[in-house]
Gaussian input, Z-matrix of N, CA and C with variables (Angstrom, degrees):
# hf/3-21g

backbone

0 1
 N
 C     1     B1
 C     2     B2     1     A1
 N     3     B3     2     A2     1     D1
 C     4     B4     3     A3     2     D2
 C     5     B5     4     A4     3     D3
 N     6     B6     5     A5     4     D4
 C     7     B7     6     A6     5     D5
 C     8     B8     7     A7     6     D6
 N     9     B9     8     A8     7     D7
 C    10    B10     9     A9     8     D8
 C    11    B11    10    A10     9     D9
 N    12    B12    11    A11    10    D10
 C    13    B13    12    A12    11    D11
 C    14    B14    13    A13    12    D12
 N    15    B15    14    A14    13    D13
 C    16    B16    15    A15    14    D14
 C    17    B17    16    A16    15    D15
 N    18    B18    17    A17    16    D16
 C    19    B19    18    A18    17    D17
 C    20    B20    19    A19    18    D18
 N    21    B21    20    A20    19    D19
 C    22    B22    21    A21    20    D20
 C    23    B23    22    A22    21    D21
 N    24    B24    23    A23    22    D22
 C    25    B25    24    A24    23    D23
 C    26    B26    25    A25    24    D24
 N    27    B27    26    A26    25    D25
 C    28    B28    27    A27    26    D26
 C    29    B29    28    A28    27    D27
 N    30    B30    29    A29    28    D28
 C    31    B31    30    A30    29    D29
 C    32    B32    31    A31    30    D30
 N    33    B33    32    A32    31    D31
 C    34    B34    33    A33    32    D32
 C    35    B35    34    A34    33    D33
 N    36    B36    35    A35    34    D34
 C    37    B37    36    A36    35    D35
 C    38    B38    37    A37    36    D36
 N    39    B39    38    A38    37    D37
 C    40    B40    39    A39    38    D38
 C    41    B41    40    A40    39    D39
 N    42    B42    41    A41    40    D40
 C    43    B43    42    A42    41    D41
 C    44    B44    43    A43    42    D42
 N    45    B45    44    A44    43    D43
 C    46    B46    45    A45    44    D44
 C    47    B47    46    A46    45    D45
 N    48    B48    47    A47    46    D46
 C    49    B49    48    A48    47    D47
 C    50    B50    49    A49    48    D48
 N    51    B51    50    A50    49    D49
 C    52    B52    51    A51    50    D50
 C    53    B53    52    A52    51    D51
 N    54    B54    53    A53    52    D52
 C    55    B55    54    A54    53    D53
 C    56    B56    55    A55    54    D54
 N    57    B57    56    A56    55    D55
 C    58    B58    57    A57    56    D56
 C    59    B59    58    A58    57    D57
 N    60    B60    59    A59    58    D58
 C    61    B61    60    A60    59    D59
 C    62    B62    61    A61    60    D60
 N    63    B63    62    A62    61    D61
 C    64    B64    63    A63    62    D62
 C    65    B65    64    A64    63    D63
 N    66    B66    65    A65    64    D64
 C    67    B67    66    A66    65    D65
 C    68    B68    67    A67    66    D66
 N    69    B69    68    A68    67    D67
 C    70    B70    69    A69    68    D68
 C    71    B71    70    A70    69    D69
 N    72    B72    71    A71    70    D70
 C    73    B73    72    A72    71    D71
 C    74    B74    73    A73    72    D72
 N    75    B75    74    A74    73    D73
 C    76    B76    75    A75    74    D74
 C    77    B77    76    A76    75    D75
 N    78    B78    77    A77    76    D76
 C    79    B79    78    A78    77    D77
 C    80    B80    79    A79    78    D78
 N    81    B81    80    A80    79    D79
 C    82    B82    81    A81    80    D80
 C    83    B83    82    A82    81    D81
 N    84    B84    83    A83    82    D82
 C    85    B85    84    A84    83    D83
 C    86    B86    85    A85    84    D84
 N    87    B87    86    A86    85    D85
 C    88    B88    87    A87    86    D86
 C    89    B89    88    A88    87    D87
 N    90    B90    89    A89    88    D88
 C    91    B91    90    A90    89    D89
 C    92    B92    91    A91    90    D90
 N    93    B93    92    A92    91    D91
 C    94    B94    93    A93    92    D92
 C    95    B95    94    A94    93    D93
 N    96    B96    95    A95    94    D94
 C    97    B97    96    A96    95    D95
 C    98    B98    97    A97    96    D96
 N    99    B99    98    A98    97    D97
 C   100   B100    99    A99    98    D98
 C   101   B101   100   A100    99    D99
 N   102   B102   101   A101   100   D100
 C   103   B103   102   A102   101   D101
 C   104   B104   103   A103   102   D102
 N   105   B105   104   A104   103   D103
 C   106   B106   105   A105   104   D104
 C   107   B107   106   A106   105   D105
 N   108   B108   107   A107   106   D106
 C   109   B109   108   A108   107   D107
 C   110   B110   109   A109   108   D108
 N   111   B111   110   A110   109   D109
 C   112   B112   111   A111   110   D110
 C   113   B113   112   A112   111   D111
 N   114   B114   113   A113   112   D112
 C   115   B115   114   A114   113   D113
 C   116   B116   115   A115   114   D114
 N   117   B117   116   A116   115   D115
 C   118   B118   117   A117   116   D116
 C   119   B119   118   A118   117   D117
 N   120   B120   119   A119   118   D118
 C   121   B121   120   A120   119   D119
 C   122   B122   121   A121   120   D120
 N   123   B123   122   A122   121   D121
 C   124   B124   123   A123   122   D122
 C   125   B125   124   A124   123   D123
 N   126   B126   125   A125   124   D124
 C   127   B127   126   A126   125   D125
 C   128   B128   127   A127   126   D126
 N   129   B129   128   A128   127   D127
 C   130   B130   129   A129   128   D128
 C   131   B131   130   A130   129   D129
 N   132   B132   131   A131   130   D130
 C   133   B133   132   A132   131   D131
 C   134   B134   133   A133   132   D132
 N   135   B135   134   A134   133   D133
 C   136   B136   135   A135   134   D134
 C   137   B137   136   A136   135   D135
 N   138   B138   137   A137   136   D136
 C   139   B139   138   A138   137   D137
 C   140   B140   139   A139   138   D138
 N   141   B141   140   A140   139   D139
 C   142   B142   141   A141   140   D140
 C   143   B143   142   A142   141   D141
 N   144   B144   143   A143   142   D142
 C   145   B145   144   A144   143   D143
 C   146   B146   145   A145   144   D144
 N   147   B147   146   A146   145   D145
 C   148   B148   147   A147   146   D146
 C   149   B149   148   A148   147   D147
 N   150   B150   149   A149   148   D148
 C   151   B151   150   A150   149   D149
 C   152   B152   151   A151   150   D150
 N   153   B153   152   A152   151   D151
 C   154   B154   153   A153   152   D152
 C   155   B155   154   A154   153   D153
 N   156   B156   155   A155   154   D154
 C   157   B157   156   A156   155   D155
 C   158   B158   157   A157   156   D156
 N   159   B159   158   A158   157   D157
 C   160   B160   159   A159   158   D158
 C   161   B161   160   A160   159   D159
 N   162   B162   161   A161   160   D160
 C   163   B163   162   A162   161   D161
 C   164   B164   163   A163   162   D162
 N   165   B165   164   A164   163   D163
 C   166   B166   165   A165   164   D164
 C   167   B167   166   A166   165   D165
 N   168   B168   167   A167   166   D166
 C   169   B169   168   A168   167   D167
 C   170   B170   169   A169   168   D168
 N   171   B171   170   A170   169   D169
 C   172   B172   171   A171   170   D170
 C   173   B173   172   A172   171   D171
 N   174   B174   173   A173   172   D172
 C   175   B175   174   A174   173   D173
 C   176   B176   175   A175   174   D174
 N   177   B177   176   A176   175   D175
 C   178   B178   177   A177   176   D176
 C   179   B179   178   A178   177   D177
 N   180   B180   179   A179   178   D178
 C   181   B181   180   A180   179   D179
 C   182   B182   181   A181   180   D180
 N   183   B183   182   A182   181   D181
 C   184   B184   183   A183   182   D182
 C   185   B185   184   A184   183   D183
 N   186   B186   185   A185   184   D184
 C   187   B187   186   A186   185   D185
 C   188   B188   187   A187   186   D186
 N   189   B189   188   A188   187   D187
 C   190   B190   189   A189   188   D188
 C   191   B191   190   A190   189   D189
 N   192   B192   191   A191   190   D190
 C   193   B193   192   A192   191   D191
 C   194   B194   193   A193   192   D192
 N   195   B195   194   A194   193   D193
 C   196   B196   195   A195   194   D194
 C   197   B197   196   A196   195   D195
 N   198   B198   197   A197   196   D196
 C   199   B199   198   A198   197   D197
 C   200   B200   199   A199   198   D198
 N   201   B201   200   A200   199   D199
 C   202   B202   201   A201   200   D200
 C   203   B203   202   A202   201   D201
 N   204   B204   203   A203   202   D202
 C   205   B205   204   A204   203   D203
 C   206   B206   205   A205   204   D204
 N   207   B207   206   A206   205   D205
 C   208   B208   207   A207   206   D206
 C   209   B209   208   A208   207   D207
 N   210   B210   209   A209   208   D208
 C   211   B211   210   A210   209   D209
 C   212   B212   211   A211   210   D210
 N   213   B213   212   A212   211   D211
 C   214   B214   213   A213   212   D212
 C   215   B215   214   A214   213   D213
 N   216   B216   215   A215   214   D214
 C   217   B217   216   A216   215   D215
 C   218   B218   217   A217   216   D216
 N   219   B219   218   A218   217   D217
 C   220   B220   219   A219   218   D218
 C   221   B221   220   A220   219   D219
 N   222   B222   221   A221   220   D220
 C   223   B223   222   A222   221   D221
 C   224   B224   223   A223   222   D222
 N   225   B225   224   A224   223   D223
 C   226   B226   225   A225   224   D224
 C   227   B227   226   A226   225   D225
 N   228   B228   227   A227   226   D226
 C   229   B229   228   A228   227   D227
 C   230   B230   229   A229   228   D228
 N   231   B231   230   A230   229   D229
 C   232   B232   231   A231   230   D230
 C   233   B233   232   A232   231   D231
 N   234   B234   233   A233   232   D232
 C   235   B235   234   A234   233   D233
 C   236   B236   235   A235   234   D234
 N   237   B237   236   A236   235   D235
 C   238   B238   237   A237   236   D236
 C   239   B239   238   A238   237   D237
 N   240   B240   239   A239   238   D238
 C   241   B241   240   A240   239   D239
 C   242   B242   241   A241   240   D240
 N   243   B243   242   A242   241   D241
 C   244   B244   243   A243   242   D242
 C   245   B245   244   A244   243   D243
 N   246   B246   245   A245   244   D244
 C   247   B247   246   A246   245   D245
 C   248   B248   247   A247   246   D246
 N   249   B249   248   A248   247   D247
 C   250   B250   249   A249   248   D248
 C   251   B251   250   A250   249   D249
 N   252   B252   251   A251   250   D250
 C   253   B253   252   A252   251   D251
 C   254   B254   253   A253   252   D252
 N   255   B255   254   A254   253   D253
 C   256   B256   255   A255   254   D254
 C   257   B257   256   A256   255   D255
 N   258   B258   257   A257   256   D256
 C   259   B259   258   A258   257   D257
 C   260   B260   259   A259   258   D258
 N   261   B261   260   A260   259   D259
 C   262   B262   261   A261   260   D260
 C   263   B263   262   A262   261   D261
 N   264   B264   263   A263   262   D262
 C   265   B265   264   A264   263   D263
 C   266   B266   265   A265   264   D264
 N   267   B267   266   A266   265   D265
 C   268   B268   267   A267   266   D266
 C   269   B269   268   A268   267   D267
 N   270   B270   269   A269   268   D268
 C   271   B271   270   A270   269   D269
 C   272   B272   271   A271   270   D270
 N   273   B273   272   A272   271   D271
 C   274   B274   273   A273   272   D272
 C   275   B275   274   A274   273   D273
 N   276   B276   275   A275   274   D274
 C   277   B277   276   A276   275   D275
 C   278   B278   277   A277   276   D276
 N   279   B279   278   A278   277   D277
 C   280   B280   279   A279   278   D278
 C   281   B281   280   A280   279   D279
 N   282   B282   281   A281   280   D280
 C   283   B283   282   A282   281   D281
 C   284   B284   283   A283   282   D282

   B1=1.4463
   B2=1.5242
   B3=1.2901
   B4=1.4675
   B5=1.5220
   B6=1.3402
   B7=1.4602
   B8=1.5241
   B9=1.3315
   B10=1.4613
   B11=1.5185
   B12=1.3205
   B13=1.4559
   B14=1.5264
   B15=1.3062
   B16=1.4650
   B17=1.5272
   B18=1.3235
   B19=1.4665
   B20=1.5223
   B21=1.3146
   B22=1.4595
   B23=1.5267
   B24=1.3193
   B25=1.4657
   B26=1.5255
   B27=1.3340
   B28=1.4627
   B29=1.5213
   B30=1.3343
   B31=1.4518
   B32=1.5294
   B33=1.3167
   B34=1.4681
   B35=1.5245
   B36=1.3261
   B37=1.4626
   B38=1.5270
   B39=1.3213
   B40=1.4607
   B41=1.5258
   B42=1.3368
   B43=1.4654
   B44=1.5228
   B45=1.3096
   B46=1.4606
   B47=1.5268
   B48=1.3204
   B49=1.4657
   B50=1.5268
   B51=1.3109
   B52=1.4551
   B53=1.5157
   B54=1.3152
   B55=1.4685
   B56=1.5302
   B57=1.3110
   B58=1.4617
   B59=1.5242
   B60=1.3065
   B61=1.4703
   B62=1.5342
   B63=1.3298
   B64=1.4647
   B65=1.5258
   B66=1.3262
   B67=1.4630
   B68=1.5267
   B69=1.3367
   B70=1.4685
   B71=1.5247
   B72=1.3241
   B73=1.4671
   B74=1.5219
   B75=1.3096
   B76=1.4616
   B77=1.5263
   B78=1.3182
   B79=1.4656
   B80=1.5270
   B81=1.3190
   B82=1.4583
   B83=1.5237
   B84=1.3168
   B85=1.4576
   B86=1.5123
   B87=1.3206
   B88=1.4611
   B89=1.5246
   B90=1.3330
   B91=1.4623
   B92=1.5160
   B93=1.3180
   B94=1.4632
   B95=1.5212
   B96=1.3399
   B97=1.4597
   B98=1.5097
   B99=1.3277
   B100=1.4620
   B101=1.5272
   B102=1.3296
   B103=1.4539
   B104=1.5278
   B105=1.3175
   B106=1.4604
   B107=1.5222
   B108=1.3317
   B109=1.4569
   B110=1.5168
   B111=1.3167
   B112=1.4577
   B113=1.5239
   B114=1.3389
   B115=1.4695
   B116=1.5286
   B117=1.3298
   B118=1.4685
   B119=1.5220
   B120=1.3043
   B121=1.4559
   B122=1.5149
   B123=1.3134
   B124=1.4646
   B125=1.5282
   B126=1.3141
   B127=1.4629
   B128=1.5206
   B129=1.3203
   B130=1.4643
   B131=1.5287
   B132=1.3119
   B133=1.4646
   B134=1.5265
   B135=1.3347
   B136=1.4628
   B137=1.5286
   B138=1.3291
   B139=1.4593
   B140=1.5267
   B141=1.3101
   B142=1.4580
   B143=1.5310
   B144=1.3309
   B145=1.4635
   B146=1.5265
   B147=1.3228
   B148=1.4597
   B149=1.5329
   B150=1.3333
   B151=1.4613
   B152=1.5269
   B153=1.3234
   B154=1.4663
   B155=1.5261
   B156=1.3154
   B157=1.4663
   B158=1.5254
   B159=1.3190
   B160=1.4639
   B161=1.5278
   B162=1.3230
   B163=1.4593
   B164=1.5251
   B165=1.3326
   B166=1.4620
   B167=1.5241
   B168=1.3298
   B169=1.4559
   B170=1.5281
   B171=1.3167
   B172=1.4624
   B173=1.5273
   B174=1.3341
   B175=1.4607
   B176=1.5288
   B177=1.3254
   B178=1.4625
   B179=1.5327
   B180=1.3317
   B181=1.4663
   B182=1.5270
   B183=1.3211
   B184=1.4607
   B185=1.5308
   B186=1.3284
   B187=1.4621
   B188=1.5259
   B189=1.3236
   B190=1.4618
   B191=1.5270
   B192=1.3178
   B193=1.4606
   B194=1.5341
   B195=1.3065
   B196=1.4664
   B197=1.5306
   B198=1.3335
   B199=1.4737
   B200=1.5244
   B201=1.3196
   B202=1.4627
   B203=1.5235
   B204=1.3328
   B205=1.4558
   B206=1.5259
   B207=1.3200
   B208=1.4591
   B209=1.5254
   B210=1.3280
   B211=1.4687
   B212=1.5237
   B213=1.3296
   B214=1.4682
   B215=1.5238
   B216=1.3133
   B217=1.4624
   B218=1.5219
   B219=1.3318
   B220=1.4587
   B221=1.5302
   B222=1.3195
   B223=1.4642
   B224=1.5297
   B225=1.3193
   B226=1.4560
   B227=1.5182
   B228=1.3229
   B229=1.4684
   B230=1.5211
   B231=1.3320
   B232=1.4654
   B233=1.5237
   B234=1.3186
   B235=1.4660
   B236=1.5264
   B237=1.3236
   B238=1.4636
   B239=1.5292
   B240=1.3351
   B241=1.4642
   B242=1.5266
   B243=1.3117
   B244=1.4672
   B245=1.5277
   B246=1.3187
   B247=1.4630
   B248=1.5297
   B249=1.3383
   B250=1.4626
   B251=1.5296
   B252=1.3200
   B253=1.4664
   B254=1.5211
   B255=1.3386
   B256=1.4652
   B257=1.5208
   B258=1.3385
   B259=1.4613
   B260=1.5240
   B261=1.3275
   B262=1.4660
   B263=1.5218
   B264=1.3399
   B265=1.4702
   B266=1.5209
   B267=1.3362
   B268=1.4635
   B269=1.5140
   B270=1.3340
   B271=1.4703
   B272=1.5331
   B273=1.3207
   B274=1.4742
   B275=1.5298
   B276=1.3272
   B277=1.4645
   B278=1.5176
   B279=1.3000
   B280=1.4498
   B281=1.5133
   B282=1.3006
   B283=1.4768
   B284=1.4906
   A1=108.70
   A2=116.77
   A3=120.07
   A4=114.34
   A5=118.02
   A6=119.58
   A7=113.20
   A8=118.28
   A9=121.96
   A10=109.75
   A11=115.95
   A12=117.92
   A13=110.26
   A14=116.45
   A15=122.02
   A16=112.57
   A17=117.30
   A18=120.38
   A19=111.01
   A20=116.84
   A21=120.27
   A22=111.22
   A23=116.18
   A24=120.65
   A25=109.87
   A26=117.12
   A27=120.72
   A28=111.41
   A29=116.15
   A30=120.70
   A31=110.48
   A32=117.17
   A33=121.16
   A34=110.97
   A35=117.11
   A36=120.32
   A37=111.32
   A38=116.20
   A39=119.89
   A40=110.67
   A41=116.65
   A42=119.81
   A43=110.71
   A44=116.41
   A45=120.64
   A46=111.47
   A47=117.18
   A48=120.28
   A49=112.29
   A50=117.27
   A51=120.53
   A52=113.12
   A53=116.35
   A54=119.46
   A55=110.42
   A56=115.15
   A57=120.90
   A58=110.23
   A59=116.67
   A60=120.57
   A61=110.97
   A62=116.41
   A63=120.51
   A64=110.34
   A65=117.14
   A66=120.75
   A67=111.40
   A68=116.71
   A69=119.37
   A70=110.55
   A71=116.30
   A72=119.87
   A73=110.77
   A74=116.38
   A75=121.05
   A76=110.63
   A77=116.83
   A78=121.18
   A79=111.93
   A80=117.13
   A81=120.87
   A82=114.33
   A83=116.47
   A84=119.55
   A85=112.77
   A86=115.38
   A87=119.73
   A88=111.57
   A89=117.19
   A90=120.64
   A91=110.35
   A92=114.49
   A93=122.25
   A94=107.65
   A95=115.86
   A96=121.22
   A97=109.98
   A98=115.94
   A99=119.80
   A100=109.46
   A101=117.02
   A102=121.09
   A103=112.94
   A104=116.50
   A105=120.88
   A106=112.13
   A107=117.90
   A108=121.66
   A109=114.21
   A110=117.47
   A111=121.02
   A112=110.70
   A113=118.22
   A114=119.62
   A115=110.70
   A116=115.88
   A117=120.07
   A118=112.84
   A119=118.40
   A120=118.50
   A121=111.47
   A122=114.30
   A123=121.93
   A124=110.16
   A125=115.42
   A126=121.43
   A127=107.33
   A128=116.26
   A129=120.74
   A130=110.34
   A131=115.27
   A132=121.04
   A133=110.74
   A134=116.54
   A135=120.64
   A136=110.89
   A137=117.14
   A138=120.68
   A139=110.69
   A140=117.01
   A141=121.49
   A142=109.81
   A143=116.52
   A144=121.21
   A145=111.13
   A146=116.63
   A147=120.40
   A148=110.55
   A149=116.85
   A150=120.50
   A151=110.45
   A152=116.98
   A153=120.79
   A154=111.52
   A155=116.60
   A156=120.57
   A157=111.05
   A158=116.10
   A159=120.46
   A160=110.37
   A161=116.82
   A162=120.83
   A163=111.28
   A164=116.87
   A165=120.34
   A166=110.93
   A167=115.69
   A168=120.98
   A169=110.46
   A170=116.30
   A171=121.34
   A172=110.75
   A173=117.04
   A174=120.56
   A175=111.59
   A176=117.01
   A177=120.63
   A178=110.18
   A179=116.15
   A180=120.34
   A181=110.76
   A182=116.39
   A183=119.78
   A184=110.85
   A185=116.89
   A186=120.70
   A187=110.64
   A188=116.87
   A189=120.78
   A190=110.17
   A191=117.07
   A192=120.66
   A193=110.13
   A194=116.99
   A195=121.24
   A196=110.57
   A197=116.53
   A198=120.13
   A199=111.01
   A200=117.08
   A201=121.03
   A202=110.02
   A203=116.89
   A204=120.44
   A205=111.12
   A206=117.35
   A207=120.79
   A208=111.10
   A209=116.96
   A210=120.71
   A211=109.90
   A212=117.45
   A213=120.76
   A214=110.34
   A215=116.68
   A216=121.07
   A217=110.33
   A218=116.28
   A219=120.49
   A220=110.57
   A221=117.70
   A222=121.01
   A223=110.72
   A224=116.76
   A225=120.61
   A226=110.80
   A227=116.71
   A228=120.50
   A229=111.00
   A230=117.29
   A231=120.80
   A232=110.98
   A233=116.87
   A234=121.28
   A235=110.72
   A236=116.50
   A237=119.86
   A238=110.78
   A239=117.36
   A240=120.99
   A241=110.66
   A242=115.78
   A243=120.75
   A244=110.46
   A245=116.84
   A246=121.04
   A247=111.22
   A248=116.91
   A249=120.63
   A250=110.81
   A251=116.70
   A252=120.21
   A253=111.01
   A254=116.64
   A255=120.00
   A256=111.17
   A257=117.46
   A258=120.34
   A259=111.22
   A260=116.81
   A261=120.53
   A262=110.91
   A263=116.05
   A264=119.67
   A265=111.30
   A266=115.93
   A267=119.33
   A268=111.34
   A269=116.94
   A270=120.60
   A271=110.05
   A272=115.51
   A273=120.14
   A274=111.81
   A275=116.44
   A276=119.77
   A277=113.09
   A278=117.85
   A279=120.30
   A280=113.86
   A281=118.96
   A282=121.80
   A283=112.38
   D1=87.59
   D2=-176.70
   D3=-68.01
   D4=-16.57
   D5=-179.24
   D6=-79.53
   D7=-7.28
   D8=176.97
   D9=-91.44
   D10=137.64
   D11=176.59
   D12=-86.62
   D13=169.65
   D14=-175.43
   D15=-58.88
   D16=-38.41
   D17=-179.05
   D18=-63.28
   D19=-41.63
   D20=179.70
   D21=-64.71
   D22=-41.89
   D23=-179.89
   D24=-65.58
   D25=-45.49
   D26=178.60
   D27=-60.28
   D28=-42.81
   D29=-179.68
   D30=-63.14
   D31=-45.31
   D32=179.85
   D33=-63.29
   D34=-42.98
   D35=179.39
   D36=-66.21
   D37=-38.33
   D38=178.71
   D39=-64.33
   D40=-42.41
   D41=176.96
   D42=-61.34
   D43=-45.11
   D44=-177.22
   D45=-66.73
   D46=-51.30
   D47=-175.00
   D48=-74.46
   D49=-13.80
   D50=177.39
   D51=-95.40
   D52=-3.07
   D53=-177.39
   D54=-73.28
   D55=150.40
   D56=179.10
   D57=-61.70
   D58=-40.05
   D59=-179.52
   D60=-60.40
   D61=-45.05
   D62=179.85
   D63=-64.84
   D64=-45.42
   D65=-178.37
   D66=-63.54
   D67=-38.09
   D68=176.75
   D69=-64.50
   D70=-42.28
   D71=178.38
   D72=-63.00
   D73=-40.59
   D74=179.61
   D75=-66.51
   D76=-41.68
   D77=-177.98
   D78=-69.87
   D79=-33.51
   D80=-174.86
   D81=-100.13
   D82=-11.02
   D83=-176.04
   D84=-92.54
   D85=172.95
   D86=175.65
   D87=-128.70
   D88=-10.98
   D89=179.54
   D90=-126.50
   D91=152.53
   D92=172.72
   D93=-100.18
   D94=150.76
   D95=-179.41
   D96=-128.48
   D97=148.20
   D98=176.42
   D99=-83.72
   D100=-176.45
   D101=-176.11
   D102=-66.70
   D103=-18.76
   D104=178.36
   D105=-92.09
   D106=-0.76
   D107=178.06
   D108=88.96
   D109=10.65
   D110=179.39
   D111=-89.47
   D112=137.91
   D113=177.79
   D114=-65.20
   D115=135.21
   D116=-177.11
   D117=-127.70
   D118=-1.88
   D119=179.61
   D120=166.05
   D121=177.81
   D122=-179.34
   D123=-96.53
   D124=154.22
   D125=173.38
   D126=-88.90
   D127=126.79
   D128=-179.01
   D129=-69.55
   D130=149.56
   D131=178.93
   D132=-58.00
   D133=-40.07
   D134=-179.98
   D135=-63.60
   D136=-39.64
   D137=179.12
   D138=-67.33
   D139=-40.06
   D140=177.83
   D141=-63.13
   D142=-44.24
   D143=179.92
   D144=-64.45
   D145=-41.44
   D146=179.20
   D147=-63.49
   D148=-40.23
   D149=177.83
   D150=-63.75
   D151=-42.81
   D152=178.30
   D153=-61.15
   D154=-44.02
   D155=179.82
   D156=-64.43
   D157=-40.24
   D158=178.72
   D159=-64.04
   D160=-42.39
   D161=178.32
   D162=-64.74
   D163=-44.79
   D164=178.61
   D165=-58.60
   D166=-44.92
   D167=-179.76
   D168=-63.32
   D169=-44.15
   D170=179.96
   D171=-61.66
   D172=-46.43
   D173=-178.98
   D174=-69.57
   D175=-34.14
   D176=177.04
   D177=-64.15
   D178=-45.48
   D179=179.65
   D180=-63.70
   D181=-40.23
   D182=179.79
   D183=-66.30
   D184=-40.18
   D185=178.14
   D186=-64.97
   D187=-41.11
   D188=178.59
   D189=-64.25
   D190=-42.58
   D191=178.06
   D192=-62.03
   D193=-39.95
   D194=178.33
   D195=-63.65
   D196=-42.50
   D197=178.48
   D198=-62.17
   D199=-43.05
   D200=179.56
   D201=-62.27
   D202=-43.00
   D203=179.04
   D204=-64.07
   D205=-38.30
   D206=178.89
   D207=-65.65
   D208=-40.79
   D209=178.25
   D210=-64.14
   D211=-43.16
   D212=178.28
   D213=-62.02
   D214=-42.70
   D215=179.98
   D216=-63.05
   D217=-43.35
   D218=-179.97
   D219=-63.94
   D220=-42.55
   D221=179.46
   D222=-64.38
   D223=-39.16
   D224=178.22
   D225=-64.25
   D226=-43.37
   D227=177.89
   D228=-62.92
   D229=-41.89
   D230=178.21
   D231=-62.86
   D232=-40.42
   D233=179.11
   D234=-66.09
   D235=-39.69
   D236=177.73
   D237=-64.37
   D238=-41.39
   D239=177.50
   D240=-63.25
   D241=-40.73
   D242=178.81
   D243=-62.70
   D244=-43.50
   D245=179.08
   D246=-63.91
   D247=-39.38
   D248=177.96
   D249=-64.10
   D250=-42.10
   D251=178.00
   D252=-63.37
   D253=-41.22
   D254=178.40
   D255=-63.76
   D256=-39.81
   D257=178.18
   D258=-64.62
   D259=-40.43
   D260=178.06
   D261=-63.62
   D262=-42.50
   D263=177.54
   D264=-63.91
   D265=-40.83
   D266=178.95
   D267=-64.07
   D268=-38.40
   D269=178.28
   D270=-66.92
   D271=-41.98
   D272=-175.73
   D273=-68.35
   D274=-44.13
   D275=-174.85
   D276=-101.08
   D277=-3.02
   D278=-177.61
   D279=-85.12
   D280=-1.53
   D281=-178.16
   D282=-74.20

């Protein structure tokens, strides 16, 4: 595609090779394929290991983010319950 400049090609390749789907294929596969689906070579052990490490790191970060969100949600729910109890007490003793 000669109408694409180098930045566009680099950006597209970075998106593709950084995707979880691509990294999983790289980590679990043993052959590389060209754009037509023909095998063109082997995946190096180092490349497979790097893909695995990248996936582990990505999933670890996502799990940590999920835990943080759960803690925030729990604290918000606790605060809402506390506010409801305070309102009930104010209604009961505010007469």
